[in-house]
C-alpha positions as CSV (number, residue, x, y, z in Angstrom):
1,M,-13.1,18.9,-10.7
2,R,-11.0,20.2,-7.9
3,I,-7.6,18.8,-6.8
4,E,-6.2,20.0,-3.5
5,P,-3.0,18.9,-1.8
6,V,-3.7,17.6,1.7
7,A,0.1,17.6,3.3
8,G,3.4,18.8,2.2
9,G,4.7,15.3,1.8
10,L,2.1,13.6,-0.5
11,G,-1.6,13.2,-1.1
12,A,-4.4,15.3,-2.7
13,E,-8.1,15.3,-2.3
14,I,-10.3,15.3,-5.5
15,S,-13.8,16.7,-5.2
16,E,-16.8,17.4,-7.7
17,V,-16.2,14.2,-9.5
18,D,-18.1,10.8,-9.8
19,L,-15.7,8.0,-10.4
20,A,-18.4,5.9,-11.9
21,R,-19.0,8.3,-14.7
22,L,-15.4,9.6,-15.5
23,D,-14.9,10.8,-19.2
24,D,-11.5,10.4,-20.8
25,A,-10.5,14.1,-20.1
26,Q,-11.5,13.8,-16.4
27,F,-9.5,10.5,-16.0
28,A,-6.5,12.0,-17.8
29,Q,-6.5,14.7,-15.0
30,I,-6.7,12.1,-12.2
31,R,-4.0,10.1,-13.7
32,R,-1.7,13.1,-13.8
33,A,-2.6,13.9,-10.2
34,F,-1.8,10.3,-9.2
35,T,1.7,10.6,-10.7
36,D,2.1,14.0,-8.9
37,H,0.7,13.3,-5.5
38,L,1.2,9.5,-5.1
39,V,-2.1,9.0,-3.2
40,L,-5.4,10.5,-4.1
41,F,-8.7,10.7,-1.8
42,V,-12.2,11.0,-3.2
43,R,-15.2,11.3,-0.9
44,R,-18.8,10.5,-1.3
45,Q,-18.5,7.8,-3.9
46,Q,-21.4,5.3,-4.2
47,L,-19.4,2.7,-6.1
48,Q,-20.9,-0.7,-6.7
49,P,-18.3,-3.5,-6.7
50,E,-18.3,-3.7,-10.5
51,Q,-17.9,-0.1,-10.8
52,Q,-14.8,-0.1,-8.4
53,V,-13.3,-2.8,-10.6
54,A,-14.0,-0.8,-13.7
55,V,-12.3,2.3,-12.3
56,T,-9.3,0.0,-11.2
57,R,-9.0,-1.3,-14.7
58,R,-8.4,2.2,-16.0
59,F,-5.1,2.4,-14.0
60,G,-3.9,-1.0,-15.2
61,P,-4.7,-4.7,-15.5
62,V,-6.6,-5.8,-12.3
63,L,-4.5,-8.1,-10.1
64,R,-5.8,-10.8,-7.8
65,V,-3.2,-10.7,-5.0
66,P,-2.2,-14.0,-3.5
67,Y,-2.6,-15.3,0.1
68,V,-5.8,-13.3,0.8
69,A,-9.3,-14.5,0.3
70,H,-11.4,-12.5,-2.2
71,L,-15.2,-12.0,-2.1
72,Q,-16.9,-15.1,-3.6
73,E,-19.2,-13.1,-5.7
74,H,-16.5,-10.5,-6.8
75,P,-13.2,-12.3,-7.1
76,D,-11.3,-9.2,-7.9
77,I,-12.2,-7.6,-4.6
78,I,-10.8,-8.1,-1.0
79,A,-13.1,-7.2,2.0
80,V,-11.0,-5.4,4.5
81,L,-13.1,-6.0,7.6
82,K,-12.8,-5.9,11.3
83,E,-16.0,-6.7,13.3
84,A,-16.9,-4.8,16.5
85,D,-16.3,-7.8,18.7
86,E,-12.7,-8.3,17.5
87,R,-10.5,-6.8,20.1
88,Q,-6.7,-6.9,20.9
89,I,-5.9,-8.4,17.4
90,S,-3.6,-7.3,14.8
91,T,-5.4,-6.1,11.6
92,F,-4.7,-6.0,7.9
93,G,-2.0,-3.6,7.1
94,N,-1.2,-2.7,10.8
95,A,2.6,-1.9,9.9
96,W,4.4,0.2,7.5
97,H,4.7,-1.6,4.3
98,S,4.6,-1.7,0.5
99,D,2.0,-4.3,-0.6
100,F,3.5,-7.7,-1.7
101,S,7.0,-6.4,-2.3
102,F,8.2,-10.0,-2.3
103,L,6.5,-10.8,-5.6
104,E,8.6,-10.7,-8.8
105,E,6.3,-8.0,-10.1
106,P,4.7,-6.2,-7.0
107,P,1.4,-4.4,-7.4
108,A,1.5,-0.9,-8.9
109,G,-1.4,0.4,-6.7
110,S,-4.8,-0.1,-5.1
111,L,-8.0,1.4,-4.5
112,L,-9.7,1.2,-1.1
113,H,-13.5,2.1,-0.8
114,A,-14.9,2.7,2.6
115,L,-18.4,1.0,3.2
116,E,-18.6,1.2,7.0
117,V,-16.2,3.2,9.2
118,P,-16.0,3.7,13.0
119,P,-17.1,7.0,14.5
120,Y,-13.5,7.7,15.2
121,G,-10.1,5.9,14.6
122,G,-9.2,3.5,11.8
123,D,-7.2,6.1,9.7
124,T,-4.7,5.1,7.2
125,L,-1.2,6.9,6.7
126,W,1.0,7.0,3.7
127,S,4.6,8.0,3.3
128,N,6.4,9.4,0.3
129,M,9.4,7.1,-0.6
130,Y,10.7,9.7,-3.2
131,M,11.4,12.1,-0.3
132,A,12.8,9.2,1.8
133,Y,15.4,8.8,-0.9
134,E,16.0,12.3,-1.8
135,T,16.6,13.4,1.7
136,L,19.4,10.8,2.3
137,S,23.0,12.2,2.2
138,E,24.9,12.0,-1.2
139,G,27.1,9.2,0.2
140,M,24.2,7.1,1.4
141,R,22.4,7.5,-1.9
142,R,25.5,6.5,-3.9
143,M,25.9,3.3,-1.6
144,L,22.2,2.3,-1.8
145,D,22.0,2.9,-5.7
146,G,24.2,-0.2,-6.1
147,L,22.5,-2.5,-3.7
148,K,19.6,-5.0,-3.9
149,A,17.5,-6.1,-0.9
150,V,15.8,-9.5,-0.3
151,H,12.1,-9.6,0.2
152,T,10.1,-12.6,1.4
153,G,6.5,-13.3,2.1
154,K,7.2,-15.4,5.3
155,P,4.3,-13.5,7.1
156,Y,2.1,-15.7,4.9
157,G,4.2,-18.9,4.8
158,K,4.9,-21.7,7.3
159,E,7.5,-19.8,9.2
160,G,5.2,-16.9,9.6
161,G,3.3,-15.4,12.5
162,A,3.0,-11.8,11.6
163,G,-0.1,-10.3,10.2
164,I,-3.7,-11.2,11.3
165,K,-3.7,-13.2,14.6
166,G,-7.0,-14.5,15.8
167,S,-9.1,-12.6,13.3
168,R,-12.1,-14.2,11.5
169,S,-12.8,-11.3,9.3
170,I,-9.9,-11.5,6.7
171,Q,-8.9,-15.0,5.7
172,I,-5.1,-15.2,5.0
173,T,-3.7,-18.4,3.6
174,R,-1.1,-19.7,5.9
175,G,1.4,-22.6,5.7
176,D,2.1,-22.1,2.0
177,P,5.8,-22.8,1.4
178,A,5.7,-20.6,-1.8
179,A,5.3,-17.5,0.3
180,D,8.7,-18.2,1.9
181,R,10.5,-17.6,-1.4
182,E,13.0,-14.7,-1.5
183,T,13.1,-12.2,-4.3
184,A,15.8,-9.5,-4.8
185,H,14.8,-6.0,-5.8
186,P,16.8,-2.8,-6.1
187,V,17.0,-0.9,-2.8
188,V,16.3,2.2,-4.9
189,R,13.9,1.7,-7.8
190,T,13.1,4.1,-10.6
191,H,9.5,4.8,-11.1
192,P,8.5,3.9,-14.8
193,E,6.2,7.0,-15.2
194,S,7.8,9.7,-13.2
195,G,11.4,8.7,-13.9
196,R,12.1,9.6,-10.2
197,K,14.1,7.4,-7.7
198,A,12.3,6.0,-4.7
199,L,13.5,4.0,-1.6
200,F,12.0,0.5,-1.9
201,V,12.4,-1.4,1.4
202,N,9.9,-2.1,4.1
203,A,9.9,-3.6,7.7
204,I,7.5,-6.4,6.9
205,Y,9.0,-8.0,3.8
206,T,12.7,-6.8,3.4
207,T,14.9,-9.0,5.5
208,R,18.4,-8.4,4.3
209,F,20.7,-7.0,1.5
210,E,21.6,-9.3,-1.3
211,G,25.0,-10.9,-0.5
212,M,24.8,-10.1,3.3
213,T,23.4,-11.9,6.3
214,E,20.4,-10.6,8.2
215,A,22.7,-9.5,11.2
216,E,25.0,-7.5,9.0
217,S,22.0,-6.0,7.2
218,R,20.0,-5.0,10.2
219,P,21.6,-1.8,11.3
220,L,21.3,-0.1,8.0
221,L,17.8,-1.5,7.3
222,D,16.5,-0.3,10.7
223,F,17.9,3.1,10.0
224,L,16.2,3.1,6.6
225,F,12.9,1.8,8.0
226,E,12.8,4.6,10.6
227,H,14.0,7.3,8.1
228,A,11.3,6.3,5.5
229,I,8.4,7.3,7.8
230,R,9.5,10.7,9.2
231,P,6.4,12.8,9.9
232,E,7.2,15.4,7.2
233,F,7.1,12.5,4.5
234,T,3.6,11.4,5.4
235,C,-0.1,12.2,5.3
236,R,-3.1,10.8,7.3
237,F,-6.6,10.1,6.0
238,R,-9.7,10.0,8.1
239,W,-12.2,7.8,6.4
240,S,-15.9,8.6,5.9
241,P,-18.4,6.4,4.3
242,G,-18.1,6.3,0.5
243,A,-14.6,7.8,0.6
244,L,-12.0,6.1,-1.7
245,A,-8.1,6.2,-1.8
246,I,-5.9,5.4,-4.7
247,W,-2.2,4.9,-4.0
248,D,0.9,4.2,-5.9
249,N,2.5,1.2,-4.3
250,R,5.8,1.7,-6.1
251,C,6.7,5.0,-4.3
252,T,4.8,4.9,-1.0
253,L,4.5,2.9,2.1
254,H,1.2,2.8,4.1
255,Y,-0.1,1.9,7.6
256,A,-3.6,1.1,8.8
257,V,-4.2,2.4,12.3
258,N,-5.7,-0.2,14.6
259,D,-7.4,2.0,17.3
260,Y,-11.1,1.3,16.9
261,D,-11.8,-1.8,19.0
262,G,-15.6,-2.0,19.5
263,S,-16.5,-0.6,16.1
264,R,-17.1,-2.3,12.8
265,R,-14.9,-1.2,9.7
266,L,-15.5,-2.5,6.2
267,L,-13.6,-1.4,3.1
268,H,-13.4,-2.9,-0.4
269,R,-9.9,-3.2,-1.9
270,T,-8.9,-3.7,-5.5
271,T,-5.3,-3.8,-7.0
272,F,-3.7,-3.2,-10.3
273,A,-0.7,-4.9,-11.5
274,G,2.8,-3.6,-11.7
275,E,6.2,-4.4,-13.3
276,R,9.4,-5.9,-11.9
277,P,11.3,-2.9,-10.0
278,A,14.2,-1.6,-11.8
């Protein structure tokens, strides 16, 4: 097995491995690389749905995320699909975010396996939230360490409007008042495995600081949102058929680039459970 970094900020590509036939020693290497590099890429994997779920389970309990329809025959898998005739619409993940950060226990991570990809376009970007925190000034870090931010799932609720618009490819539950709930999490969370501090806010779900109004919070949140996606914190992955990405949702943001109108793109996503941020 070879593990090679893909960018200075985060990310590594693993080669000479078959994820469907991992032994314990190989998985231990991958698990260490996951902690070190935050997002891993493995090409030429021919995983059946049951095999992808089995690999996911090695990282943690499989989580069926809310508000997004799963495959009927494989309820632990979401089909991330955009058809070739779906043009000028928003797509799933087409903004910088941490998945479902409004949940009391947001996901720890996800696996995304490419089945059909466009001839060009449809890349995904990730950003390193350890670096986003560590490159702030000492004074800013000291202030943020004591703050909590409020996250809400309103993009999925009755007051929503963000996310998929006019797409028939991914079924998102709308109008569920439970999605409008607000959950407060630390602005800076400590990763339970690495022990490092990571910035934990994102432009989709984070609305304000606890104890402050949205108007009062907006200038600082806008600064943090922009700071968190500086190019030197990021990596970009060009998909190929059979490629698989595994990312840590606790210390990264990600963004799906919607630049492939006229082409079909299908990936299968599984997710593993996390803990309450602390």
